C-alpha positions as CSV (number, residue, x, y, z in Angstrom):
1,M,67.9,165.7,122.3
2,A,71.6,165.7,121.8
3,T,73.7,167.8,119.5
4,C,76.2,166.3,117.1
5,P,78.8,168.7,115.7
6,L,78.5,167.2,112.2
7,A,74.8,166.2,112.0
8,G,73.1,168.7,114.2
9,E,70.5,167.6,116.8
10,W,69.5,163.9,117.2
11,S,66.8,162.4,119.2
12,N,67.6,159.7,121.8
13,E,66.1,157.1,119.5
14,E,68.4,158.1,116.7
15,I,71.4,158.1,119.0
16,M,70.5,154.6,120.2
17,R,70.0,153.4,116.7
18,H,73.3,154.9,115.7
19,I,75.1,153.2,118.6
20,L,73.5,149.8,117.7
21,V,74.5,150.2,114.0
22,V,78.1,151.1,114.9
23,T,78.3,148.3,117.5
24,F,76.9,145.8,115.0
25,G,79.4,147.0,112.4
26,L,82.3,146.7,114.8
27,L,81.3,143.3,116.0
28,S,80.8,142.1,112.4
29,G,84.2,143.4,111.4
30,I,85.9,141.7,114.4
31,A,84.1,138.4,113.6
32,L,85.4,138.6,110.0
33,L,88.9,139.3,111.2
34,L,88.9,136.5,113.7
35,T,87.6,134.1,111.0
36,A,90.3,135.2,108.5
37,C,93.1,135.0,111.2
38,A,91.9,131.6,112.3
39,S,92.3,130.2,108.8
40,L,95.8,131.7,108.6
41,S,97.1,130.5,111.9
42,A,95.8,127.0,111.6
43,P,96.7,125.8,108.1
44,T,95.2,122.6,106.9
45,P,97.5,119.8,108.0
46,T,99.2,118.0,105.1
47,P,98.6,114.3,105.0
48,I,101.6,112.2,106.0
49,P,102.5,110.0,103.1
50,T,102.3,106.3,103.9
51,A,105.2,104.1,102.9
52,T,104.4,101.7,100.2
53,P,105.8,98.3,100.9
54,S,108.2,97.1,98.4
55,P,108.3,93.4,97.5
56,T,111.0,91.5,99.4
57,P,113.5,90.2,97.0
58,T,113.7,86.5,96.8
59,P,117.0,85.2,98.0
60,I,119.0,83.6,95.3
61,P,120.8,80.5,96.7
62,T,124.5,80.6,96.1
63,V,125.8,77.5,94.5
64,T,128.6,75.9,96.4
65,P,130.6,73.6,94.2
66,T,130.9,70.1,95.6
67,F,134.5,69.2,95.8
68,A,135.5,65.9,94.1
69,P,139.2,65.2,94.2
70,P,140.4,65.0,90.7
71,T,142.1,61.9,89.4
72,V,145.2,63.1,87.7
73,A,146.5,60.5,85.3
74,V,150.3,61.0,85.2
75,Q,152.0,59.0,82.6
76,D,155.7,58.2,82.4
77,G,157.7,60.8,80.6
78,D,154.7,63.2,80.8
79,S,155.4,66.9,80.9
80,I,153.6,69.2,83.3
81,R,151.9,71.1,80.5
82,G,150.8,67.9,78.7
83,C,149.4,66.5,81.9
84,L,147.5,69.6,82.7
85,E,146.1,69.9,79.2
86,R,144.9,66.4,79.3
87,N,143.5,66.4,82.8
88,L,142.3,70.0,83.3
89,T,138.8,69.6,84.8
90,P,136.5,71.9,86.8
91,E,137.5,70.0,90.0
92,L,141.2,70.7,89.3
93,L,140.4,74.4,88.7
94,I,138.5,74.6,92.0
95,S,141.4,73.0,93.9
96,L,143.8,75.5,92.2
97,S,141.6,78.4,93.0
98,Q,141.5,77.4,96.7
99,D,145.3,77.3,96.7
100,D,145.4,73.6,97.3
101,T,148.7,72.4,95.8
102,T,148.4,68.7,96.6
103,F,147.0,67.9,93.2
104,T,149.6,70.0,91.4
105,G,152.3,68.3,93.5
106,D,151.0,65.0,92.2
107,V,151.2,66.2,88.7
108,M,154.8,67.5,89.1
109,R,156.1,64.2,90.5
């Protein structure tokens, strides 16, 4: 028999039972804490988003104008303005935009 200041005298069996209950309670509490801490320390990994392939744009071919030297009809006594108004063609505009002055020189002669 042992004496407990709070409960009085206990038999050896009661003391062993009490020790087992306290030990079981402590171990259960520790197991619960470890389980709770494990879920806090190792969060569920977030899935890495996968890139969605975007359609490759279809290349648009650039149109390169084919150069055809314009035939400028210069008439006797023709003014520059009259000649240009009569002969202004896309080909002449292309040559002017490329800073090619040979055709405008022909018109001015």
